[in-house]
C-alpha positions, 0 to 999 in steps of 0.5 A: 934739700931743694927742688931741681925745677922751682928752687924751693927749699925743703928740710932734710926729711922731705923727699919731694916737691910739694908743688912739682912732684919730683924728688928733691936733690941736696942743694949743694949739687945745684950749679947755680950761678953766683953772680959777680959783684964788685963790693966798695967800702964805705967810709970808715967808722971808729966803733961800733956806735955809726956802724950799727946804725948804718948796718940797721937802715942798711937792712931795713933798705934790703941793701947787700952788705959784709962788715969787717972789723978788726982782728983784735975784736974778732979774736977777743969776741969784743964788740967795736966800741969796746976797743980804743980805735977799732976800725969797722969796714962797711962793704956794699955792691957798686950798685948800691954805693951811692945809696949807701953812702948817702946814708952814711953821711946822713948819720954821721953829719959829714960831707962828701 
C-alpha cells in the first residue's frame, strides 16, 4: 500500500497514511513515470570472481546496475566460477559508465 500524496509505503494491513491522514491505495494503481535509461555493458568477465568484486563496489557506491550470466548457469543454478568460460555481463546506466569502467580497470589491472 502507498500514500497517494507523499508516496510513503505501508504494509498491506495499514489503511491510512500516518503523516497525511489520507486513505492508502494499491501501489500498482499509481501511474508514476519510469525514467528512461540507456544501459551500457562494462567489460565482460569470465567467471564470477571479478564480477562479484565489481558488484560489491557498485553496491557500496550506490551505482545502479544489473547482471546477466550465461543461460546455462541460470538453468543449472550454478555460480559463474563453477562453469568453464561462463561469461558474466554487468550493465550500468550511461551516466555512470566512466565511473564504473574505472572501477573495473582498477580491479582487473587492465588498461582501457
